[in-house]
C-alpha positions in Angstrom: -17.9 22.2 10.5 -20.9 22.1 12.8 -22.5 18.9 14.0 -25.6 19.6 11.8 -23.4 20.2 8.8 -21.4 17.0 9.5 -24.6 15.0 9.7 -25.8 16.5 6.4 -22.5 15.6 4.7 -22.7 12.1 6.0 -26.2 11.7 4.6 -25.7 13.6 1.3 -22.2 13.3 0.0 -23.1 15.3 -3.1 -22.5 18.5 -1.1 -18.8 17.7 -1.1 -18.6 18.1 -4.9 -16.3 15.1 -5.2 -17.4 14.2 -8.8 -16.9 17.7 -10.3 -13.6 18.3 -8.6 -12.3 14.8 -9.4 -13.2 15.2 -13.1 -11.3 18.5 -13.2 -8.2 17.2 -11.4 -8.1 14.0 -13.4 -8.8 15.6 -16.8 -5.3 14.5 -17.8 -6.6 11.0 -18.1 -8.4 11.8 -21.3 -5.1 12.9 -22.9 -3.8 9.4 -22.0 -6.8 7.8 -23.8 -9.0 7.0 -20.7 -12.7 7.3 -20.7 -15.0 7.8 -17.7 -17.2 4.7 -17.3 -18.8 5.2 -13.9 -19.4 8.0 -11.5 -21.2 8.7 -8.2 -20.7 11.1 -5.3 -17.9 8.9 -3.9 -16.4 7.2 -7.0 -15.2 7.9 -10.5 -13.9 5.0 -12.6 -11.9 5.4 -15.9 -11.1 2.7 -18.5 -8.6 2.2 -21.3 -8.0 -1.2 -22.8 -7.1 -3.7 -20.0 -6.5 -0.9 -17.5 -9.0 0.7 -15.1 -8.4 3.5 -12.7 -10.7 4.4 -9.8 -10.7 7.6 -7.8 -12.7 7.4 -4.6 -13.8 9.2 -1.5 -14.3 6.3 1.1 -17.9 5.9 2.1 -17.1 5.3 5.7 -13.4 6.3 6.0 -13.7 9.5 4.0 -10.3 8.8 2.6 -9.5 10.1 -0.8 -7.6 7.5 -2.8 -7.1 5.7 -6.1 -6.3 2.3 -7.5 -5.3 1.0 -10.8 -6.5 -2.4 -12.1 -4.9 -4.4 -14.8 -6.6 -7.6 -16.2 -8.8 -7.6 -13.1 -5.9 -7.3 -10.5 -6.1 -4.1 -8.5 -3.1 -2.2 -7.2 -3.3 0.5 -4.6 -1.6 3.8 -5.1 0.9 3.0 -2.3 1.9 -0.2 -4.2 2.5 1.9 -7.3 4.5 4.5 -5.4 6.5 1.8 -3.7 7.6 0.4 -7.2 9.5 3.6 -7.9 10.0 5.3 -4.5 10.0 2.9 -1.6 10.9 5.6 0.9 8.0 7.8 0.0 5.7 4.8 0.1 6.7 4.1 3.7 5.2 7.5 4.7 2.2 7.6 2.4 -1.3 7.5 3.7 -4.6 8.5 2.1 -5.9 12.0 2.8 -9.1 11.9 4.8 -11.7 14.7 4.9 -15.4 15.5 5.5 -15.4 19.0 4.1 -15.7 20.5 0.6 -12.4 22.4 1.1 -10.7 19.2 2.2 -12.0 17.4 -0.9 -10.4 20.1 -3.1 -7.0 19.7 -1.3 -7.2 15.9 -1.2 -8.0 15.5 -4.9 -5.4 18.0 -5.9 -2.7 16.1 -3.9 -3.9 12.7 -5.3 -3.8 14.0 -8.9 -0.2 15.2 -8.4 0.8 11.8 -6.9 -0.9 10.0 -9.8 1.0 12.2 -12.4 4.3 11.6 -10.6 4.1 7.9 -9.8 1.3 6.3 -11.9 2.0 7.5 -15.4 4.1 4.5 -16.2 1.3 2.2 -15.1 -1.2 4.2 -17.2 1.0 4.5 -20.3 3.1 1.3 -20.3 0.4 -1.1 -19.0 1.7 -4.7 -19.4 5.4 -3.9 -18.9 4.8 -1.9 -15.7 2.3 -4.3 -14.2 4.6 -7.3 -14.8 7.2 -5.5 -12.7 4.6 -4.5 -10.1 3.4 -8.1 -9.8 6.9 -9.4 -9.3 7.5 -6.7 -6.6 4.2 -7.5 -5.0 5.3 -11.1 -4.6 8.6 -10.0 -3.2 6.9 -7.6 -0.7 4.6 -10.4 0.3 7.5 -12.7 1.0 9.3 -10.0 2.9 6.2 -9.3 5.0 5.8 -13.0 5.7 9.4 -13.2 6.9 8.9 -10.2 9.1 5.9 -11.8 10.7 7.7 -15.1 11.2 10.7 -13.3 12.8 8.3 -11.6 15.3 6.9 -15.0 16.2 10.1 -17.0 16.4 12.5 -14.4 17.9 11.1 -14.7 21.4 11.1 -18.5 21.2 14.7 -18.6 20.0 15.8 -16.1 22.7 14.1 -18.2 25.4 15.6 -21.5 24.1 19.0 -19.9 24.1 18.6 -18.6 27.7 17.5 -22.1 28.8 20.5 -23.7 27.1 18.4 -25.5 24.6 21.0 -24.8 21.8 19.5 -27.2 19.3 16.1 -25.4 19.4 17.7 -22.0 19.5 19.9 -22.8 16.5 17.0 -24.1 14.5 14.7 -21.1 15.3 17.4 -18.5 14.6 18.3 -20.2 11.4 14.7 -19.9 10.1 14.9 -16.1 10.4 18.6 -15.6 9.6 17.9 -12.8 7.2 16.2 -10.8 10.0 18.8 -11.4 12.8 20.5 -8.5 14.6 24.3 -8.8 15.0 23.9 -10.0 18.6 21.4 -12.7 17.4 23.9 -13.8 14.7 26.5 -14.3 17.4 23.9 -16.3 19.4 23.1 -18.4 16.3 26.8 -19.1 15.8 27.3 -20.0 19.5 24.1 -22.2 19.5 25.3 -24.1 16.4 28.7 -24.6 18.0 27.3 -25.8 21.3 24.7 -28.0 19.6 27.5 -29.8 17.7 29.4 -30.3 21.0 26.3 -31.9 22.7 
């Protein structure tokens, strides 16, 4: 794409034909009882009962993606994928494009992903979202523990090297679920030496 064409696309997103292509690729939603409630050159929103689905082409990022909302809580596609296929979710990222050809490819891929991973959310509503909400809480706790481990591990290692076994034992114990086998040995040794002091 030439610089002039790229500037034109940035100024006039309609040339990418996002709305038309998205409507075609997501026509299966009408079979599930969804109705289109909003559209623009960068967004189409569908609705059925307590569930909404948005398909978008990011205004600044140019990412093609989707999200599903239930009772006002929005879940990204990666969260929905993670609920059934955590390994695929680890490697998932939104397709990004500034060309009409890229929009075709990106929306086709997104439609296939939605059919594969989001049908339970779109069909089973409350049941699926209660599971998803519980998993979201668990993922949040796991992430918080990962962050805590990144913060405390260097402090625990430093305390252990300095012979401050009480501090080392306390710090290692707070991140026990994230310790390597070597760190578990240090924790055991630090607890033993702390009790001898």
